[in-house]
C-alpha positions in Angstrom: 78.5 77.3 67.8 79.5 79.7 65.1 83.2 79.9 64.3 85.6 81.6 61.6 88.3 79.6 60.5 91.8 81.1 60.5 93.1 82.6 57.3 95.1 80.2 55.3 99.0 80.7 55.7 101.9 79.1 54.0 103.1 76.0 55.8 106.7 75.8 57.0 108.6 72.7 56.2 108.0 70.2 58.8 109.9 66.9 59.3 108.6 63.8 57.6 107.4 62.3 60.8 105.7 65.3 62.3 101.9 66.2 62.0 100.7 69.8 61.0 99.4 71.9 63.9 95.5 72.0 64.0 94.4 75.4 63.5 92.2 76.9 66.6 88.7 78.2 65.6 87.9 81.6 66.7 85.3 81.4 69.5 82.9 84.0 70.8 83.7 85.2 74.6 81.6 87.2 77.0 78.5 85.5 75.6 75.0 86.9 77.0 71.4 86.3 76.2 69.0 89.2 76.6 65.2 88.5 76.9 63.8 91.2 74.9 60.4 92.6 75.6 59.5 89.9 78.1 55.7 89.0 78.9 55.5 88.5 82.4 52.8 86.1 84.5 52.9 87.1 88.0 51.6 84.4 90.5 51.4 83.5 94.3 49.0 81.5 96.6 46.8 82.8 99.3 48.4 82.1 102.9 45.0 81.7 104.1 43.0 79.1 101.9 39.9 79.8 103.9 39.5 83.0 102.2 38.4 81.0 99.2 35.5 79.3 101.2 34.4 82.6 102.5 34.3 84.2 98.9 32.4 81.2 97.6 29.8 81.6 100.2 29.4 85.4 99.1 29.3 84.3 95.5 26.7 81.8 96.2 24.5 84.5 97.8 24.8 86.6 94.8 23.8 83.8 92.4 20.8 83.1 94.4 19.7 86.7 94.2 19.1 86.2 90.5 21.4 88.9 89.5 24.2 88.2 86.7 24.2 86.3 83.6 22.9 82.6 83.7 23.8 81.7 80.1 21.8 79.6 77.8 19.8 76.6 79.1 21.0 74.4 76.2 24.6 75.0 76.9 27.0 73.7 79.7 26.0 75.6 82.9 27.8 79.0 83.2 26.9 81.9 85.5 28.8 85.1 85.5 28.0 87.7 88.5 27.6 91.5 88.0 31.0 93.0 87.3 31.2 95.1 90.4 32.0 92.5 93.0 34.8 95.2 94.3 32.0 97.2 95.9 30.6 94.5 98.1 31.9 94.8 101.7 32.1 91.0 101.9 34.7 91.1 99.1 37.0 93.5 100.7 39.4 91.0 102.2 40.1 89.8 98.7 39.8 93.4 97.3 42.6 94.6 99.6 44.9 91.7 98.5 44.7 92.3 94.9 45.2 96.0 95.5 48.5 95.4 97.3 49.6 92.8 94.8 48.8 95.1 91.7 50.5 98.0 93.3 53.8 96.0 93.7 53.6 95.2 90.0 52.9 98.6 88.9 55.8 99.6 90.9 58.0 96.8 89.1 57.0 98.6 85.8 57.8 101.8 87.4 54.3 103.2 86.3 54.1 106.9 87.0 50.4 107.3 88.5 48.4 109.0 91.1 46.7 105.9 92.1 45.4 102.7 90.9 42.2 100.8 91.2 40.0 97.8 90.3 37.8 98.7 87.2 35.7 95.4 87.3 35.5 92.3 89.2 33.3 89.3 88.6 33.2 85.6 89.3 32.6 82.6 86.6 30.7 79.9 88.3 30.8 77.0 85.6 30.7 73.4 84.7 34.2 72.4 85.6 34.7 71.1 81.9 33.4 73.9 80.2 35.8 75.7 77.5 35.9 79.5 77.2 37.3 80.7 74.2 40.5 82.9 73.5 40.0 86.6 74.6 41.8 89.8 76.1 40.6 92.3 78.5 40.3 95.7 77.0 40.4 99.1 78.8 42.8 98.3 81.6 46.5 97.8 82.2 46.6 94.6 84.0 44.1 91.6 84.5 44.0 88.7 87.1 42.1 85.9 88.6 41.8 83.9 91.9 40.9 80.3 91.6 38.3 79.8 94.2 37.1 76.1 93.6 38.9 73.9 91.3 37.5 70.2 91.2 40.3 67.8 90.1 41.1 67.7 86.4 39.0 70.8 85.9 39.9 73.2 82.8 43.2 74.9 83.1 43.9 78.6 82.1 46.0 78.8 78.7 47.8 81.8 77.7 48.9 82.6 74.2 51.8 84.7 72.9 50.9 88.0 71.8 53.6 87.7 69.2 52.0 84.8 67.3 50.9 86.6 64.3 54.6 88.2 63.9 56.1 84.7 62.9 57.1 84.5 59.2 58.9 80.9 59.7 57.8 78.1 62.0 60.5 75.5 62.1 60.1 71.9 63.7 61.2 72.1 67.3 62.7 69.0 69.1 61.5 70.2 72.5 59.4 73.2 73.7 61.0 75.8 75.9 60.6 79.4 77.0 62.2 80.6 73.7 60.1 78.8 71.3 56.7 78.0 73.1 53.5 79.8 71.9 51.4 78.6 74.7 51.6 78.3 78.5 49.1 76.0 80.4 48.4 76.9 84.0 46.7 74.3 85.9 43.8 75.5 88.1 44.8 75.4 91.8 42.4 76.6 94.5 43.8 79.8 96.4 46.3 80.8 93.4 46.2 84.2 92.0 47.4 84.9 88.4 48.2 88.7 87.1 49.3 89.5 83.8 49.2 92.5 81.0 45.8 92.7 79.9 46.9 92.3 76.1 47.8 88.8 76.7 45.3 86.2 75.0 44.1 83.5 77.1 41.4 81.0 77.3 40.2 78.2 79.6 40.8 74.7 78.3 38.2 71.7 78.4 38.5 69.6 81.5 37.7 66.2 82.6 36.5 66.6 86.1 33.4 65.2 87.9 30.5 67.1 86.1 28.6 67.5 89.2 31.1 70.2 90.6 31.7 73.7 89.9 34.8 75.5 88.8 34.9 79.1 90.2 37.1 81.7 89.5 37.1 85.5 90.5 38.5 87.6 87.8 39.3 91.4 87.9 41.0 94.2 85.8 43.5 96.8 87.1 43.8 100.6 85.8 45.4 103.6 86.9 44.4 107.3 87.6 46.6 110.3 86.8 48.0 112.2 83.9 50.3 110.3 81.2 52.9 112.9 80.1 54.1 111.8 76.6 54.7 114.2 73.9 51.6 114.2 71.4 50.1 111.5 73.5 49.1 113.3 76.6 45.9 111.6 78.4 44.1 112.3 81.8 43.0 109.3 83.5 40.7 110.3 86.2 
């Protein structure tokens, strides 16, 4: 704690057997901590885990159709569906949930808008231990994912601080906490949804799961419609 010693004053004569009174240091009262410019990560779990199994069946059907990107044969297996899964009738159950949850988040931010929508939705069906390099999602406000299938010890999702490059000094920390950490590791859990501001960098870390299983995630981006009314920065988003 910071303190300011009292200004020196002449000492009054004291009896020989008395001790001088200890000066009381000035203390700070009414202390507060303001978490400036927080970076939120919203999460929750599906109330019906069976949704994941129904979605997986849809994704397997899309995979068998031959549509999407199957990746390089010499690399760890990785299949990416087309990025318009939100238009499939079989995905409506999940689409409706995403729309409700993202609406609440936009309300938390008090975003003025006419409406909002899913710009893209796609699935990654990959080797459970495959690493996905650091990236962000452009051209949207929020991004998210739903873990559909998560073998034990498959790769977690790692979020990185968007302010890392602003640091000019990095001291040695005795322990990492919410004030000094640069990364946040979120274990993959079937049925869990994550939503975050799209500018937040993230990656999938390498796992140590049974290589015969698949790690399946549905990812999506959220954008708004309407007119942005900011002087010298008006923008129509239709």
